[in-house]
Steps between C-alpha positions, in 0.01 A plus 500: 500500500321827572549645850234419756318800651349455852270739687418339835220679691328426833211324320615407155827409334531590133776342294594409147757540231578857403269542203392865481138598413379175651357403838696284739463135409454412865287669769480285814419557869799592713348325802618139525364186645684405818600147616491387862815302577422431868283186511355600833344805343430333164210302648338814631544739212330492164787547245264707287490763777878546514624780278820698479544853377855552369425871439313723739412854388759490227792376718641141498438366857555127447807420291457123507152539353633757254762252385241231450275731302781618269619140454155410378482799271840463341544129469144362480313776316772683304679179422859572611726200533746473795841596369353703212345793678435834329456868598245663726368855529312561825252780577531635853272729701633846577684550830587131530760459778855450378534173693202357310652591165835342600325181610306485171820534280673242725209262449507544123871432461574246774179298498372540140836545336374768260753626251363854511280702732351850507244661726324837488194655661148439397425870469770543232379197312131606509604828334708317240191297412313809388802651325622742763828547689371784715169525688329375812405143567208435732490124579192383696594144579368217715689591811636847450482826305817639339516856369828583320613792290744372239734730316689374195465137605595548867261494799528811709514323832486814714169590338348151499236369741413141597224407743361168605149523381381310189248282335492245795398780742222607264380143470487451879314829537256391231451167685414682822254737329332213307461307824313796651249513217480118456531366856334166405786399261858405568712592199847364430764773451581369149138546405508854654799580280311388187207710607730799552647463153158464344291758685724762674479840350673834573264799528584798278573721805449512876159665462383221264632244753299654781194501278549128428507430866145639525348391174653204319402217256520152652659228298408134561756222459432129532771325692663200338408141594666383817503840670408444861206703619365522853152506346520234237213648298674833446764489230464844351713777635408874483764758409407859567690801630804295599578470130608869510679486835778279365623755248442797724752369756778576256398864500390511862720258703319610819218270396743214576617661822827619346637848553654557163445731208291365213675345202483812285632728772780254548583522134506883497720506811743252352529697174549824693816358654657488153671809348228752401599494132432127481164491679289570202657221295463256787130566566403522130646148452336303780437132459254294719583136552409206716183308508312731728570795263270328246196547724207655308506880519838518684706655218242768424471595868880500537556738207218732606637538848856532379411789279314677782792451744771623260610854417315651207815481288506119530237271360573146624418231248489122509704325227282238324660185377596496129234338277729207420527407864256245664186652649574401856853639484472699832497164687824384338669831405814442703553161339440646155746780570750236608459309176583824317804579720634145478543555124742780578675400822620146404613556139692810609657315798367745759396210729694325782699208364600194695864609489411842646295341770775260594747788520292749695226302676136605556580868559562540126117526458511852635765612246356340188128495557227748591 
């Protein structure tokens, strides 16, 4: 059987057999439905309201829930049989604590009895997906942003940056702004997320953003049936200048009350930590990934600002997915890179075997992976 590739994010888990040039066969929510075991509370709590987040901002926080999620993925969806398990390649966020990596490899071998395991960082895999081994990966995920220079297949950790701002923070900001302009309507956060994905737009520069705050075109959206409204006759929501605020936050984090450099400035600073002779190749091979990075206008604004912020001898460029790759590749690039790498790692026996794990224990993950 082909190896299974898993990329588990804060919002979505992507998994499937390692078949390059294809999308993951399974994309499911990471958040799980909880069960109340205490009868005293069971009468008072609606089971539909109990959810568990195994992964928070890229880091596993609930290992019991993570085990349940992976059991469902491997045995129910992939079709493994107990006693006949296969191999797994796992995509990890950059700067994942060593203890988390050790607990993951322990879970794989001791609970799921895999016969081979390998893990590497999402940044490396996203570059592999576009045919690069050196460059910069900018991953704008649901709960975090990772910026990582990668040189010859290795993340330059001293030059990498991770901060806990992501798509969920933009959705919550969008919800607050929409509430201000539509005070008569209560909107569920899942609806806000859909509106963000449909209508949010990144202005071409800061001047254009400021102009849009003064003069803007208002979009009208009819809420789906069942949406609760304080005024039952009003079911149409107006979207105006807040459409542009969502994307602007990535370039001006102060709009979210965060004292950080914008995403392009962060990239330039990360690349400048690498040896000078490598900086040009890093910036001229930048890949954007993550669902938020697909926002309308984001890539054009990003490249424009990167060119302005770089020395004249360097012209940062965004690497576009190869034509044979699926259109929405940026949302699944780490998984697709994992499918490519699995075709090398496992046939060439570069992975951790069961015998190696039994001999060395979980710490072997630091010697053989990443």
